C-alpha positions in Angstrom: 98.8 147.3 75.9 97.7 143.7 76.2 95.9 142.6 79.3 96.3 139.1 80.7 94.7 137.4 83.7 96.3 135.2 86.3 94.6 131.8 86.8 93.9 130.2 90.2 97.1 128.2 89.6 99.2 131.3 89.1 99.5 130.8 85.3 99.5 133.5 82.7 98.4 133.0 79.0 100.7 134.8 76.6 98.7 135.9 73.5 99.6 134.2 70.2 100.8 137.3 68.5 103.3 138.0 71.3 104.5 134.3 71.3 105.1 134.3 67.5 106.9 137.7 67.6 109.4 136.4 70.2 109.5 132.7 69.1 108.0 131.5 72.3 106.8 127.9 72.0 105.8 125.1 74.4 108.7 124.4 76.7 110.5 127.7 76.1 112.1 128.9 79.3 111.5 132.5 80.3 113.3 134.6 82.9 111.1 136.6 85.3 112.6 139.9 86.3 111.4 142.2 89.1 112.0 145.9 89.1 110.6 149.0 90.7 106.9 148.2 90.7 106.7 145.9 87.7 107.7 142.4 86.4 108.8 141.4 83.0 109.4 138.1 81.1 112.4 137.6 78.9 113.0 134.5 76.7 116.2 132.7 77.5 118.5 131.8 74.6 118.7 128.1 73.7 122.5 128.2 73.9 123.6 130.9 76.5 127.3 130.5 75.7 126.8 131.1 72.0 124.5 134.1 72.8 127.1 135.7 75.0 130.0 135.1 72.6 131.6 138.5 71.7 129.6 140.4 74.2 132.6 142.0 75.9 134.3 142.9 72.7 131.6 145.2 71.4 133.4 145.8 68.1 136.5 147.3 69.7 139.6 146.8 67.6 142.2 148.3 69.9 142.8 146.8 73.4 141.7 148.8 76.5 145.3 148.9 77.8 146.5 150.5 74.5 143.7 153.1 74.7 144.5 154.0 78.3 148.3 154.2 77.6 147.7 156.5 74.6 145.3 158.7 76.7 147.9 158.9 79.5 150.7 159.9 77.2 148.6 162.6 75.4 147.2 164.3 78.6 149.1 167.7 78.8 148.7 168.5 82.5 150.2 165.4 84.0 152.5 166.0 87.0 155.7 164.0 87.3 155.8 161.3 90.0 157.3 162.1 93.3 159.1 159.6 95.4 157.2 158.4 98.5 155.5 161.7 99.2 158.7 163.7 99.8 160.1 166.4 97.5 163.9 166.9 96.9 164.3 169.5 99.8 162.7 167.1 102.3 165.0 164.2 101.1 168.1 166.3 101.5 167.1 167.4 105.0 166.5 163.8 106.0 169.9 162.8 104.6 171.6 165.6 106.5 169.9 164.7 109.8 170.9 161.0 109.2 174.6 161.9 108.6 174.8 164.1 111.7 173.1 161.6 114.0 175.3 158.7 113.1 178.5 160.5 112.2 179.5 163.0 114.9 182.5 164.1 112.9 180.3 165.3 110.0 179.0 168.3 111.8 
């Protein structure tokens, strides 16, 4: 553990060995992050776009949609879709009630 002291101006001196290890030089921008009871400094990349390129891919060759479709087709206990929350018996009852209400001769 390396101890540092805050100056009266709120400045912190980062030791040489830490600066060389993380390529921190005069003018390097650092990000200060706060978390549960501690703070940390993180060097910002010189080109953030280049540093983030390929971040979302993570070496994945197959698309996420293809993976999800394959998983859905291979899952054995999948129930068939039902129409609007009614099963076949409910649908036939509703059709019979509709015929009798609007066609008095159908009784």
